C-alpha positions in Angstrom: 30.7 171.7 26.5 32.8 168.4 25.9 32.9 166.7 21.9 29.8 164.2 23.0 27.3 167.1 24.4 28.0 168.9 21.3 27.3 166.1 18.8 23.8 165.3 20.5 23.1 168.7 20.4 23.6 168.6 16.5 22.2 165.6 16.0 18.7 166.7 17.3 16.2 167.6 14.8 19.4 166.6 12.1 18.4 164.4 9.2 22.0 163.0 8.8 25.7 164.4 9.3 28.1 163.6 6.1 29.7 161.9 8.1 29.6 162.0 12.1 33.0 160.2 12.7 34.2 163.6 10.4 32.0 165.9 12.5 33.8 164.7 15.9 37.2 165.0 14.5 36.5 168.5 13.3 35.1 169.1 16.7 38.4 167.9 18.3 40.9 169.5 16.3 39.6 173.4 15.7 38.1 175.1 18.8 35.6 177.6 16.7 35.0 175.4 12.9 33.2 177.7 9.7 29.9 176.4 8.9 27.3 177.6 6.9 23.7 177.7 5.2 23.4 179.5 1.7 19.7 181.4 1.2 18.6 182.6 -2.0 17.2 186.2 -1.2 13.8 186.3 -3.0 10.6 187.0 -1.6 10.0 186.5 1.9 11.6 184.0 5.1 9.4 181.2 5.5 9.2 178.1 7.4 11.5 175.8 5.7 14.1 178.9 5.9 13.3 178.8 9.8 14.4 174.8 10.2 17.4 175.8 9.2 18.2 178.8 11.3 16.9 176.8 14.0 20.0 174.5 13.3 22.2 177.2 12.9 21.4 178.4 16.4 22.5 174.8 18.0 25.6 175.0 15.8 26.4 178.1 17.1 26.0 177.1 20.9 28.1 174.3 20.2 31.2 176.4 19.4 30.6 176.5 15.4 31.4 180.5 13.8 28.3 181.1 11.4 28.7 181.9 8.0 25.5 183.2 6.0 25.7 183.2 2.5 23.7 185.6 1.2 23.6 184.1 -2.5 22.4 187.0 -4.5 24.1 185.7 -7.8 22.8 182.1 -7.3 19.4 184.0 -7.4 19.8 185.4 -10.1 20.8 182.3 -12.2 18.3 180.4 -10.9 15.7 183.3 -12.1 14.1 184.7 -8.6 14.5 188.0 -9.6 15.9 191.1 -11.2 19.7 192.6 -10.3 17.6 195.3 -8.2 15.2 193.3 -6.7 17.4 190.0 -5.3 19.7 193.9 -4.0 16.9 195.2 -1.9 15.8 191.5 -0.6 19.3 191.3 0.5 19.4 193.6 2.8 15.8 192.7 4.6 17.2 189.2 4.5 20.8 189.8 6.9 17.8 191.5 9.2 15.9 188.7 9.3 18.4 186.3 10.1 19.4 188.2 13.1 15.9 188.5 14.1 15.4 185.1 14.0 18.1 184.6 17.0 20.7 184.6 15.7 24.0 186.0 17.7 26.6 186.8 16.0 26.6 185.3 12.2 28.8 186.5 9.5 27.1 187.7 6.5 28.3 187.4 3.1 27.2 187.9 -0.3 27.8 186.0 -3.3 28.1 188.8 -5.1 31.4 190.2 -3.1 33.8 187.4 -4.1 32.0 185.1 -7.2 33.4 187.3 -9.9 36.8 187.0 -8.6 39.2 186.1 -11.5 40.6 182.7 -9.4 36.8 181.8 -8.4 36.0 181.8 -12.3 39.0 179.6 -13.2 37.8 177.1 -10.8 34.5 177.6 -12.0 35.7 176.3 -15.4 37.8 173.9 -13.8 35.0 171.9 -12.5 32.9 172.9 -15.6 35.1 170.7 -17.8 35.0 167.8 -14.9 31.2 167.6 -14.0 29.0 166.0 -16.7 25.8 167.5 -17.4 23.7 164.6 -16.4 25.6 165.1 -12.1 24.7 168.9 -12.5 21.1 168.3 -13.5 20.7 165.6 -10.7 22.3 167.5 -8.2 19.7 170.4 -9.1 17.0 168.4 -9.2 15.3 169.6 -5.4 15.9 173.1 -6.0 15.2 174.2 -9.7 11.4 175.1 -10.2 11.6 173.4 -13.6 14.1 171.0 -14.4 12.7 169.7 -17.8 13.6 172.8 -19.2 16.9 173.6 -17.3 18.8 176.9 -18.7 22.9 176.9 -18.7 22.6 178.9 -16.1 20.9 176.8 -13.5 23.6 174.1 -14.9 26.5 176.5 -13.0 24.5 177.1 -10.2 25.5 173.6 -8.4 29.1 174.2 -9.2 29.6 177.3 -8.0 27.6 176.3 -4.5 30.8 173.9 -4.5 33.3 176.4 -5.0 31.2 178.9 -1.8 32.2 176.1 0.6 36.0 176.5 -0.7 35.7 180.5 -1.1 34.2 181.2 2.2 37.0 178.7 3.9 34.4 176.5 5.5 34.8 173.1 7.5 31.2 172.2 7.4 28.0 172.8 5.5 24.5 172.9 6.6 21.0 172.6 4.6 17.8 171.4 3.8 17.3 167.4 2.7 17.1 169.6 -0.6 21.1 170.6 -0.6 22.2 166.6 0.0 23.1 165.9 -3.9 24.9 169.3 -4.2 26.7 168.7 -0.6 27.5 164.9 -2.0 29.1 166.6 -5.0 31.1 169.0 -3.1 32.1 165.8 -1.1 32.9 164.2 -4.3 35.2 166.9 -6.2 37.1 168.0 -3.5 39.6 165.7 -2.8 39.7 164.9 -6.6 40.1 168.3 -8.1 40.2 171.1 -5.9 42.7 169.0 -3.1 41.3 169.8 0.0 39.4 167.7 2.8 35.9 167.2 1.8 33.2 169.4 3.9 31.4 167.8 7.1 27.8 168.1 5.6 24.7 168.7 8.4 21.4 168.1 7.1 18.0 169.0 8.2 13.8 167.8 7.8 12.1 169.1 4.7 8.4 170.0 6.6 5.8 168.6 4.8 3.2 170.7 2.6 0.3 172.1 5.2 -2.0 170.6 2.2 -1.2 167.3 3.2 0.6 163.7 1.4 0.8 164.1 -2.6 1.5 167.7 -2.5 5.1 170.2 -1.5 5.5 173.1 0.1 6.2 175.7 -2.1 6.4 179.9 -1.7 4.3 179.5 -5.1 1.3 177.5 -3.5 0.4 180.0 -0.6 -2.2 177.2 0.9 0.9 175.1 1.2 3.3 177.0 3.5 3.8 179.6 6.1 5.9 182.8 5.7 7.0 185.4 7.7 5.0 188.0 6.1 1.4 186.1 7.0 -0.5 187.8 9.1 -1.9 186.3 12.7 -5.4 185.5 11.2 -3.5 184.0 8.2 -1.4 181.5 10.6 -4.3 180.3 12.1 -6.8 180.0 9.1 -3.5 178.1 7.6 -2.7 176.0 10.2 -6.6 175.3 11.2 -7.1 173.8 7.8 -3.6 172.2 7.5 -3.2 168.3 7.2 -3.1 167.1 11.2 -5.0 163.3 10.8 -5.5 162.3 14.2 -2.9 160.3 16.5 -1.1 160.3 13.3 2.6 161.5 12.9 4.0 160.5 9.6 3.4 163.4 7.1 2.2 165.2 9.8 3.3 169.2 8.9 1.8 170.7 12.2 3.7 168.5 15.1 6.7 169.0 12.2 6.4 172.4 13.1 6.0 172.0 16.6 9.2 169.8 16.7 11.5 172.1 14.3 10.5 175.3 14.9 8.7 175.9 17.9 10.6 173.6 20.8 13.9 174.7 19.6 12.1 178.7 20.9 10.6 177.4 24.3 11.5 175.2 27.1 7.6 174.5 27.4 4.2 174.7 25.7 1.2 174.5 27.6 -2.0 173.8 25.7 -4.7 175.6 27.1 -8.2 173.6 27.4 -11.7 173.9 28.8 -11.6 171.9 32.2 -14.5 169.4 30.0 -12.0 168.8 27.5 -9.5 167.9 29.8 -8.2 171.3 31.1 -4.7 173.1 30.3 -1.8 170.6 29.9 2.0 171.5 29.5 4.7 170.1 27.8 8.6 170.2 28.7 9.7 168.5 25.2 8.5 167.2 22.0 8.5 163.7 22.6 5.8 164.6 25.5 3.5 166.1 23.1 4.5 163.8 20.5 3.1 160.7 22.9 0.2 162.4 24.1 -1.2 163.2 20.6 -0.6 159.4 19.4 -2.0 158.1 22.1 -5.7 160.5 20.9 -5.1 162.3 24.6 -4.4 165.9 22.5 -7.2 166.9 19.6 -5.8 167.8 16.2 -7.3 171.2 16.9 -6.0 172.1 19.7 -2.1 171.1 18.7 -3.0 173.7 15.5 -4.2 176.3 17.8 -1.2 176.7 20.1 1.1 176.1 17.4 0.2 178.8 15.4 0.1 181.4 18.6 3.9 180.2 18.8 4.6 180.4 15.8 3.3 184.2 15.4 5.3 184.7 18.3 8.4 183.5 16.4 7.8 185.1 13.7 6.8 188.8 14.6 10.4 190.2 15.2 10.9 189.0 11.2 7.7 190.3 10.3 8.8 193.7 10.9 12.0 193.4 8.9 9.7 193.1 6.1 7.1 195.5 6.4 
């Protein structure tokens, strides 16, 4: 695969690349650049995690060496469970990442290096340079209650910046909620750490199943789908999901089809009675969206096929958490 094709693959289903020129230079100068995504191992894997894993699979195909940080220390600092609970989740999450289709990821626990002397010294150096306001801004999309953020949550973004250094990364990938932390990394890498800033690749966030005005959150079960949801739960949640006819904006069902279903399948067939037009197949997401916008695909038919395909994708991961 030449550089142009690699970039096209990486850009697909990506919100932004900071910067595309730096990505091009990286691919042209390094055979197997290092990239990572970090996950707090708290609770089961859900739709939001699946989106970033799909992009990691593309990056793997484009020649990147994939590192996954199971951020056990971050999870502890962000009040996502006890040390014992988080440790147990790490075991499950490692299996889950592989079950979602990554071929050969290098999986690292934060606790393997984040207590090292040099790491702590660098953490203190950044703490001297980064203002409280800057640190808080970078955590706005991640902390549950930013108005009552603890000191531990102020340390969190600085550690995430340092993870990029200590994992020897060329690039970082994550959802758009990670953008402010990644921009902090690009800011301090040259000025404080005397290193080349990482390329940052950001994927879209899936809208809440409940529609505009609400946010997908694991604390609101009806707003999202996790791998431990039963087939019946997935069908029920998607049947109730916001999906107005002919409307693409903020439509979580279409987003799931685009960001999770199509990266896993070459075609999608919607089964319908002949009186409603008969079966119809799509070779890519763009065909599906066009048909939906034209009113030739009913929202209920779309929901049914998305529920069926999502259940198939999540099935091997669900077994891990059972």
